[in-house]
C-alpha positions as CSV (number, residue, x, y, z in Angstrom):
1,M,-29.7,-59.9,-70.2
2,D,-26.4,-58.5,-69.0
3,G,-28.2,-56.0,-66.8
4,T,-30.4,-58.6,-65.2
5,Y,-27.5,-61.0,-64.7
6,L,-25.5,-58.3,-62.8
7,Y,-28.5,-57.4,-60.8
8,G,-29.0,-61.1,-59.8
9,L,-25.3,-61.4,-59.0
10,R,-25.5,-58.3,-56.8
11,V,-28.6,-59.3,-54.9
12,G,-27.4,-62.9,-54.5
13,L,-24.1,-61.9,-53.1
14,A,-25.7,-59.3,-50.8
15,V,-27.8,-62.1,-49.2
16,G,-25.6,-65.1,-49.8
17,G,-22.4,-63.6,-48.3
18,G,-23.9,-62.8,-45.0
19,V,-25.8,-66.1,-44.7
20,A,-22.7,-68.1,-45.7
21,L,-20.7,-66.6,-42.8
22,Q,-23.5,-67.3,-40.3
23,L,-23.8,-70.9,-41.5
24,A,-20.0,-71.3,-41.2
25,L,-20.2,-70.1,-37.6
26,L,-23.0,-72.6,-36.9
27,A,-21.3,-75.5,-38.8
28,G,-21.1,-78.8,-37.1
29,T,-24.4,-78.4,-35.2
30,H,-28.0,-78.8,-35.9
31,R,-28.6,-75.1,-35.2
32,A,-28.1,-74.2,-38.8
33,R,-31.4,-75.7,-39.8
34,P,-33.5,-72.8,-38.6
35,V,-31.4,-70.4,-40.7
36,W,-32.2,-72.5,-43.9
37,T,-35.9,-72.6,-42.9
38,G,-36.0,-68.9,-42.3
39,A,-34.3,-68.1,-45.5
40,A,-36.7,-70.3,-47.6
41,A,-39.7,-68.9,-45.9
42,T,-38.6,-65.3,-46.3
43,V,-37.9,-65.7,-50.0
44,G,-41.3,-67.2,-50.6
45,F,-43.0,-64.4,-48.6
46,F,-41.4,-61.6,-50.4
47,L,-42.0,-63.1,-53.8
48,G,-45.7,-63.1,-52.8
49,V,-45.5,-59.6,-51.5
50,G,-43.8,-58.4,-54.7
51,W,-46.5,-60.1,-56.8
52,I,-49.3,-58.4,-54.9
53,L,-47.6,-55.0,-55.1
54,E,-46.8,-55.2,-58.8
55,F,-50.0,-56.8,-60.0
56,G,-52.4,-55.3,-57.5
57,S,-54.9,-52.6,-58.2
58,R,-52.8,-49.9,-56.7
59,Q,-49.0,-50.0,-57.4
60,P,-46.6,-48.4,-54.9
61,T,-45.1,-45.1,-55.7
62,P,-41.3,-44.7,-55.9
63,E,-41.5,-42.8,-52.6
64,T,-43.3,-45.6,-50.9
65,R,-40.8,-48.2,-52.3
66,A,-37.9,-46.0,-51.0
67,L,-39.6,-45.6,-47.6
68,V,-40.1,-49.4,-47.2
69,T,-36.6,-50.1,-48.4
70,G,-35.1,-47.6,-46.0
71,T,-37.1,-48.9,-43.1
72,L,-36.1,-52.5,-43.7
73,S,-32.5,-51.4,-44.1
74,I,-32.5,-49.7,-40.7
75,A,-34.1,-52.7,-39.1
76,A,-31.5,-54.9,-40.8
77,V,-28.6,-52.8,-39.5
78,A,-30.0,-53.1,-35.9
79,A,-30.0,-56.9,-36.4
80,V,-26.5,-56.8,-37.9
81,T,-25.2,-54.8,-34.9
82,W,-26.8,-57.4,-32.6
83,L,-25.1,-60.2,-34.6
84,V,-21.7,-58.6,-34.3
85,L,-22.1,-58.5,-30.6
86,R,-23.4,-62.0,-30.4
87,V,-20.6,-63.4,-32.5
88,R,-18.1,-62.0,-30.0
89,A,-20.0,-63.7,-27.2
90,G,-21.0,-66.8,-29.1
91,L,-23.5,-66.8,-32.0
92,T,-27.1,-67.8,-31.1
93,V,-29.6,-69.3,-33.5
94,T,-32.1,-66.4,-32.8
95,A,-29.6,-63.8,-33.9
96,A,-28.6,-65.7,-37.0
97,V,-32.3,-66.3,-38.1
98,T,-33.2,-62.7,-37.4
99,V,-30.4,-61.3,-39.5
100,T,-31.1,-63.8,-42.3
101,V,-34.7,-62.8,-42.4
102,L,-33.9,-59.1,-42.5
103,L,-31.1,-59.4,-45.0
104,I,-33.3,-61.3,-47.4
105,G,-36.2,-58.9,-46.6
106,R,-34.0,-55.9,-47.4
107,E,-32.9,-57.2,-50.8
108,G,-35.9,-59.5,-51.3
109,L,-38.6,-56.9,-51.6
110,E,-36.7,-54.9,-54.2
111,A,-35.7,-58.1,-56.0
112,A,-39.3,-59.4,-56.1
113,L,-40.6,-56.1,-57.5
114,Y,-37.8,-56.1,-60.1
115,F,-38.6,-59.8,-60.9
116,W,-42.4,-59.2,-61.4
117,S,-42.0,-55.9,-63.2
118,A,-39.6,-57.5,-65.7
119,A,-42.1,-60.3,-66.2
120,R,-45.0,-57.9,-66.6
121,A,-43.1,-55.6,-69.0
122,A,-42.0,-58.4,-71.3
123,T,-44.0,-59.2,-74.4
124,G,-43.8,-62.6,-76.0
125,V,-42.2,-65.8,-74.6
126,S,-38.7,-65.0,-75.8
127,A,-38.7,-61.5,-74.4
128,S,-40.1,-62.6,-71.0
129,V,-37.6,-65.5,-70.6
130,Q,-34.4,-63.6,-71.3
131,P,-34.5,-61.1,-68.4
132,L,-35.7,-63.8,-66.0
133,L,-33.0,-66.2,-67.2
134,G,-30.3,-63.5,-66.7
135,L,-31.6,-62.9,-63.2
136,A,-31.6,-66.6,-62.4
137,L,-28.1,-67.1,-63.7
138,G,-26.9,-64.1,-61.7
139,V,-28.4,-65.5,-58.5
140,A,-27.0,-69.0,-59.3
141,T,-23.5,-67.5,-59.8
142,A,-23.8,-65.6,-56.5
143,L,-24.9,-68.8,-54.7
144,L,-21.9,-70.7,-56.0
145,L,-19.6,-67.9,-54.7
146,A,-21.4,-67.9,-51.4
147,W,-20.9,-71.6,-51.1
148,A,-17.2,-71.2,-51.8
149,L,-17.0,-68.6,-49.1
150,Y,-18.8,-70.9,-46.7
151,A,-16.5,-73.9,-47.5
152,G,-13.4,-71.7,-47.1
153,A,-14.7,-70.2,-43.8
154,R,-15.4,-73.7,-42.3
155,R,-11.7,-74.5,-42.6
156,A,-10.6,-71.4,-40.7
157,R,-9.7,-71.5,-37.0
158,P,-12.8,-70.8,-34.9
159,D,-11.3,-67.7,-33.2
160,L,-10.1,-66.2,-36.5
161,L,-13.5,-67.1,-38.1
162,A,-15.4,-65.3,-35.3
163,R,-13.3,-62.2,-35.7
164,G,-13.3,-62.2,-39.5
165,A,-17.1,-62.9,-39.7
166,A,-17.8,-60.2,-37.2
167,A,-15.6,-57.7,-39.1
168,A,-17.2,-58.7,-42.4
169,V,-20.7,-58.4,-41.1
170,G,-19.8,-55.0,-39.6
171,V,-18.7,-53.7,-43.0
172,I,-21.9,-55.2,-44.6
173,G,-23.9,-53.4,-41.9
174,A,-22.3,-50.1,-42.7
175,G,-23.2,-50.5,-46.4
176,I,-26.8,-51.4,-45.5
177,L,-27.0,-48.4,-43.3
178,V,-25.8,-46.2,-46.2
179,Q,-28.4,-47.7,-48.5
180,G,-31.1,-47.2,-45.8
181,V,-30.3,-43.5,-45.3
182,T,-30.1,-43.0,-49.1
183,A,-33.5,-44.6,-49.5
184,L,-35.1,-42.5,-46.8
185,R,-33.6,-39.4,-48.4
186,E,-35.1,-40.4,-51.7
187,A,-38.5,-40.9,-49.9
188,G,-38.2,-37.3,-48.4
189,S,-37.8,-38.6,-44.9
190,A,-34.2,-37.6,-44.4
191,G,-31.8,-34.9,-45.4
192,G,-28.0,-34.6,-45.7
193,A,-25.2,-33.4,-48.0
194,A,-25.5,-34.6,-51.5
195,E,-22.1,-33.4,-52.7
196,P,-19.9,-36.2,-54.2
197,A,-17.1,-37.3,-52.0
198,F,-15.1,-39.0,-54.8
199,D,-15.7,-40.8,-58.0
200,L,-14.2,-44.2,-59.0
201,T,-16.7,-45.2,-61.7
202,A,-13.9,-45.1,-64.3
203,T,-11.9,-47.7,-62.3
204,L,-14.8,-49.7,-60.8
205,P,-17.8,-49.2,-63.2
206,P,-21.0,-50.3,-61.5
207,D,-22.1,-52.1,-64.8
208,S,-19.1,-54.5,-64.6
209,W,-19.2,-57.9,-62.9
210,Y,-16.6,-56.8,-60.4
211,G,-18.5,-53.6,-59.6
212,A,-21.7,-55.6,-59.1
213,A,-19.8,-58.1,-56.9
214,L,-18.3,-55.4,-54.7
215,K,-21.7,-53.8,-54.3
216,G,-23.3,-57.1,-53.5
217,L,-20.7,-58.2,-51.0
218,V,-19.9,-55.0,-49.1
219,H,-22.4,-52.5,-50.7
220,F,-19.5,-50.5,-52.2
221,L,-20.5,-47.4,-54.1
222,P,-17.9,-46.0,-56.6
223,D,-19.3,-42.5,-56.4
224,P,-20.6,-41.9,-52.9
225,T,-21.8,-38.6,-51.5
226,V,-20.3,-36.9,-48.5
227,L,-23.3,-38.0,-46.4
228,Q,-22.9,-41.6,-47.5
229,V,-19.2,-41.6,-46.6
230,T,-19.9,-40.0,-43.2
231,V,-22.6,-42.5,-42.4
232,W,-20.4,-45.5,-43.5
233,S,-17.5,-44.3,-41.4
234,L,-19.6,-43.6,-38.2
235,Y,-20.8,-47.2,-38.3
236,A,-18.0,-49.2,-39.8
237,V,-15.1,-47.9,-37.6
238,P,-16.7,-48.7,-34.2
239,A,-18.1,-52.0,-35.6
240,L,-14.6,-53.0,-36.7
241,L,-13.0,-52.1,-33.4
242,V,-15.5,-54.3,-31.6
243,A,-15.2,-57.1,-34.1
244,L,-11.4,-57.2,-34.0
245,A,-10.9,-56.8,-30.3
246,P,-9.4,-59.9,-28.6
247,I,-12.0,-62.4,-27.7
248,G,-12.5,-62.9,-24.0
249,F,-9.9,-60.2,-23.2
250,G,-11.9,-58.8,-20.2
251,R,-12.8,-62.2,-18.8
252,S,-9.2,-63.5,-19.2
253,V,-7.8,-60.5,-17.3
254,G,-10.4,-60.8,-14.5
255,G,-9.9,-64.5,-14.3
256,A,-6.1,-64.2,-14.0
257,G,-6.6,-61.7,-11.1
258,V,-8.9,-64.0,-9.3
259,K,-6.6,-67.0,-9.7
260,E,-3.6,-65.1,-8.4
261,K,-5.5,-63.9,-5.4
262,T,-6.7,-67.4,-4.6
263,T,-3.1,-68.7,-4.9
264,D,-1.7,-66.0,-2.7
265,G,-4.3,-66.7,-0.1
């Protein structure tokens, strides 16, 4: 049960953290409703897809699963990049719903396959309930933490919330990109250096609750390869620079110049 609980915690935080930040940015308006609708519809869709893949006549190979996961990850990163730019200009509902769907899709397919395979492998009522109970408890814990994040973010100043959310989503996007490249490499569709960059598993073991939480929130890997560190850096650094830049800097400078010119005239 411990393994399924940590898995549920990781997946729940991976989705809940990003969605909570978006809902906080849309708080106080009716525009948040499409995000909830899109989230519910996507969860149901991927549970159905997972059931078909797991119980169908032809089960997907590990390579196929990795290819689908990698493709969804790259699509999610594209949407996350769009979201970072939209947050800086004012978040739109379309951007929020798109990212929500792809974030859930990225984790949802893997989670659905995990869910149905656990149910299929279990024998007896007790054996089948335990892993699913652990998964449900992990997701429930993650949702409580995501709700706390949402409640705290709503109290922040709008400008600080926009910068913080954009920075957080940029870091999340870097982690998703790393997972996507890793999955494509496992599927044989990408190459790259597999040498370890560093190893922090003794300090941050992946089978601990805090290791699972870090992986869920920011996709942190305690033992990344050189390729994974390189990919993360190439995305995260520019994303953070864009996210933390002063809001409206260019417009304020241009506006001041126009005002001065009009006054002088």
